[in-house]
Backbone as CSV, one residue per row, in Angstrom:
resi,resn,N_x,N_y,N_z,CA_x,CA_y,CA_z,C_x,C_y,C_z
1,UNK,-25.553,-0.603,1.964,-25.980,-0.666,0.569,-27.302,-1.281,0.404
2,UNK,-28.147,-0.718,-0.380,-29.450,-1.311,-0.636,-29.666,-1.659,-2.091
3,UNK,-30.020,-2.879,-2.627,-30.058,-3.275,-3.971,-31.482,-3.887,-4.243
4,UNK,-31.998,-3.248,-5.253,-33.349,-3.875,-5.688,-32.984,-4.634,-6.985
5,UNK,-33.122,-6.009,-6.999,-32.727,-6.765,-8.186,-33.566,-6.548,-9.298
6,UNK,-35.135,-6.427,-9.066,-35.933,-6.254,-10.098,-35.891,-4.829,-10.670
7,UNK,-35.702,-3.891,-9.734,-35.712,-2.496,-10.566,-34.323,-2.121,-10.955
8,UNK,-33.173,-2.631,-10.488,-31.867,-2.382,-10.870,-31.414,-1.067,-10.160
9,UNK,-31.972,-0.744,-9.156,-31.661,0.462,-8.410,-30.665,0.127,-7.423
10,UNK,-29.609,0.888,-7.056,-28.596,0.682,-5.992,-28.581,2.102,-5.246
11,UNK,-28.609,1.794,-3.826,-28.403,2.892,-3.056,-27.205,2.719,-2.139
12,UNK,-26.282,3.577,-2.325,-25.038,3.484,-1.451,-24.839,4.654,-0.699
13,UNK,-24.835,4.566,0.624,-24.668,5.711,1.480,-23.291,5.592,2.347
14,UNK,-22.518,6.490,2.210,-21.218,6.460,2.957,-21.138,7.839,3.650
15,UNK,-20.578,7.615,4.823,-20.314,8.742,5.745,-18.924,9.123,6.099
16,UNK,-18.485,10.227,5.961,-17.219,10.567,6.239,-16.156,9.946,5.330
17,UNK,-16.485,9.763,4.125,-15.657,9.036,3.315,-14.419,9.793,2.904
18,UNK,-13.275,9.195,2.649,-12.037,9.806,2.226,-12.165,10.278,0.797
19,UNK,-11.411,11.288,0.410,-11.482,11.826,-0.932,-11.136,10.858,-1.992
20,UNK,-10.088,9.979,-1.637,-9.727,8.839,-2.564,-10.767,7.819,-2.931
21,UNK,-11.595,7.532,-1.918,-12.711,6.683,-2.101,-13.726,7.272,-3.161
22,UNK,-14.122,8.583,-2.749,-14.985,9.366,-3.519,-14.432,9.447,-5.043
23,UNK,-13.313,9.842,-5.209,-12.596,9.910,-6.546,-12.653,8.686,-7.271
24,UNK,-12.450,7.660,-6.683,-12.336,6.223,-7.407,-13.871,5.824,-7.687
25,UNK,-14.785,6.092,-6.847,-16.140,5.772,-7.324,-16.720,6.577,-8.352
26,UNK,-16.296,7.825,-8.329,-16.673,8.887,-9.545,-16.134,8.193,-10.778
27,UNK,-14.857,7.924,-10.864,-14.117,7.422,-12.057,-14.813,6.177,-12.484
28,UNK,-15.109,5.344,-11.517,-15.824,3.982,-11.878,-17.127,4.169,-12.578
29,UNK,-17.994,5.134,-11.986,-19.253,5.234,-12.603,-19.350,6.111,-13.841
30,UNK,-18.304,6.792,-14.124,-18.122,7.536,-15.461,-18.173,6.563,-16.661
31,UNK,-17.784,5.419,-16.454,-17.717,4.294,-17.489,-19.099,3.534,-17.503
32,UNK,-19.854,3.655,-18.701,-21.120,3.119,-18.771,-21.043,1.622,-18.510
33,UNK,-19.912,0.944,-19.015,-19.894,-0.506,-18.842,-19.690,-0.892,-17.332
34,UNK,-18.991,0.081,-16.546,-18.895,-0.234,-15.056,-20.258,-0.065,-14.454
35,UNK,-21.019,0.973,-14.881,-22.444,1.000,-14.265,-23.225,-0.136,-14.443
36,UNK,-23.267,-0.739,-15.676,-23.998,-1.889,-15.925,-23.418,-3.060,-15.079
37,UNK,-22.181,-3.247,-14.976,-21.680,-4.264,-13.875,-22.111,-4.025,-12.602
38,UNK,-22.137,-2.684,-12.128,-22.646,-2.401,-10.750,-23.954,-2.735,-10.636
39,UNK,-24.956,-2.664,-11.741,-26.350,-2.997,-11.636,-26.579,-4.384,-11.458
40,UNK,-25.621,-5.118,-12.208,-25.702,-6.585,-12.054,-25.254,-7.149,-10.748
41,UNK,-24.077,-6.556,-10.392,-23.525,-7.016,-9.065,-22.911,-5.930,-8.416
42,UNK,-23.814,-5.237,-7.462,-23.348,-3.881,-6.895,-22.250,-4.133,-5.747
43,UNK,-21.931,-5.391,-5.435,-20.961,-5.496,-4.472,-19.482,-5.253,-5.061
44,UNK,-19.403,-4.944,-6.380,-18.255,-4.302,-7.038,-17.841,-3.048,-6.376
45,UNK,-18.918,-2.238,-6.036,-18.729,-0.894,-5.399,-18.135,-1.220,-3.965
46,UNK,-18.610,-2.299,-3.352,-17.941,-2.399,-1.934,-16.565,-2.886,-1.981
47,UNK,-16.188,-3.680,-3.090,-14.948,-4.096,-3.318,-13.948,-2.779,-3.423
48,UNK,-14.445,-1.870,-4.170,-13.748,-0.610,-4.443,-13.463,0.117,-2.943
49,UNK,-14.603,0.240,-2.207,-14.450,0.910,-1.018,-13.684,0.238,0.051
50,UNK,-13.611,-1.117,0.069,-12.757,-1.828,1.005,-11.311,-1.823,0.606
51,UNK,-11.063,-1.823,-0.739,-9.708,-1.663,-1.415,-9.137,-0.384,-0.885
52,UNK,-9.886,0.795,-0.993,-9.433,2.087,-0.633,-9.208,2.142,0.913
53,UNK,-10.098,1.493,1.612,-9.970,1.525,3.092,-8.668,0.775,3.564
54,UNK,-8.453,-0.306,2.858,-7.157,-1.057,3.117,-5.867,-0.236,2.868
55,UNK,-5.905,0.547,1.696,-4.847,1.356,1.302,-4.589,2.497,2.379
56,UNK,-5.724,2.996,2.757,-5.728,4.098,3.883,-5.076,3.621,5.210
57,UNK,-5.588,2.495,5.561,-5.190,1.921,6.852,-3.753,1.494,6.901
58,UNK,-3.287,1.023,5.752,-1.955,0.601,5.595,-1.005,1.866,5.553
59,UNK,-1.392,3.005,5.103,-0.670,4.225,5.122,-0.665,4.787,6.607
60,UNK,-1.823,4.631,7.274,-1.948,5.168,8.640,-0.975,4.115,9.494
61,UNK,-0.898,3.014,9.382,-0.046,2.127,10.115,1.440,2.432,9.916
62,UNK,1.799,2.643,8.620,3.200,3.035,8.365,3.505,4.457,8.991
63,UNK,2.685,5.231,8.835,2.889,6.694,9.490,3.149,6.463,11.087
64,UNK,2.269,5.706,11.607,2.430,5.501,13.017,3.760,4.835,13.408
65,UNK,4.049,3.751,12.554,5.397,3.073,12.794,6.597,4.134,12.764
66,UNK,6.496,4.938,11.787,7.629,5.969,11.801,7.571,6.848,12.978
67,UNK,6.452,7.212,13.434,6.497,8.161,14.735,7.113,7.363,15.859
68,UNK,6.585,6.167,16.158,6.987,5.446,17.246,8.412,4.896,16.996
69,UNK,8.741,4.570,15.979,10.147,4.277,15.757,11.175,5.435,15.933
70,UNK,10.790,6.645,15.534,11.635,7.794,16.054,11.617,8.038,17.306
71,UNK,10.504,7.809,18.050,10.416,7.942,19.501,11.334,7.001,20.166
72,UNK,11.278,5.766,19.768,12.139,4.814,20.478,13.562,5.071,20.280
73,UNK,14.095,5.535,19.101,15.441,5.928,18.838,15.887,7.012,19.684
74,UNK,15.026,8.047,19.931,15.379,9.101,20.801,15.473,8.586,22.288
75,UNK,14.510,7.819,22.814,14.739,7.466,24.113,15.738,6.403,24.404
76,UNK,15.775,5.465,23.564,16.843,4.388,23.814,17.705,4.389,22.502
77,UNK,18.750,5.245,22.456,19.651,5.139,21.344,20.498,3.719,21.409
78,UNK,20.445,3.094,20.354,21.145,1.804,20.297,22.581,1.923,20.469
79,UNK,23.138,1.141,21.480,24.601,1.145,21.652,25.362,0.595,20.429
80,UNK,26.652,1.063,20.322,27.371,0.579,19.347,27.783,-0.900,19.539
81,UNK,27.720,-1.602,18.462,27.857,-3.125,18.651,29.469,-3.320,18.543
82,UNK,29.939,-4.083,19.389,31.356,-4.507,19.345,31.497,-5.830,19.057
83,UNK,32.292,-6.180,17.921,32.389,-7.459,17.602,33.714,-8.179,18.181
84,UNK,33.702,-9.487,18.164,34.679,-10.310,18.862,36.179,-9.920,18.221
85,UNK,36.326,-9.532,16.956,37.545,-9.377,16.272,38.156,-8.007,16.625
86,UNK,37.343,-7.040,17.264,37.822,-5.702,17.532,38.708,-5.677,18.812
């Protein structure tokens, strides 16, 4: 991100951005008040990006957890537990 305080210009360059990040940034800049906020404090854009990345990483972790959890159940089926009163 490059920010020129005197000119009010912001240059934000993102490579390989997820569609959700692009959509959220588009919705953000459609509102004129948000654009003024971003010109005053452009790091609000970075907060949006980091929030979306966090959401994406959380989703990936849960997907991987499901895959490995299923793999562990297939390889090591849990034995039936026997209780003392049986």
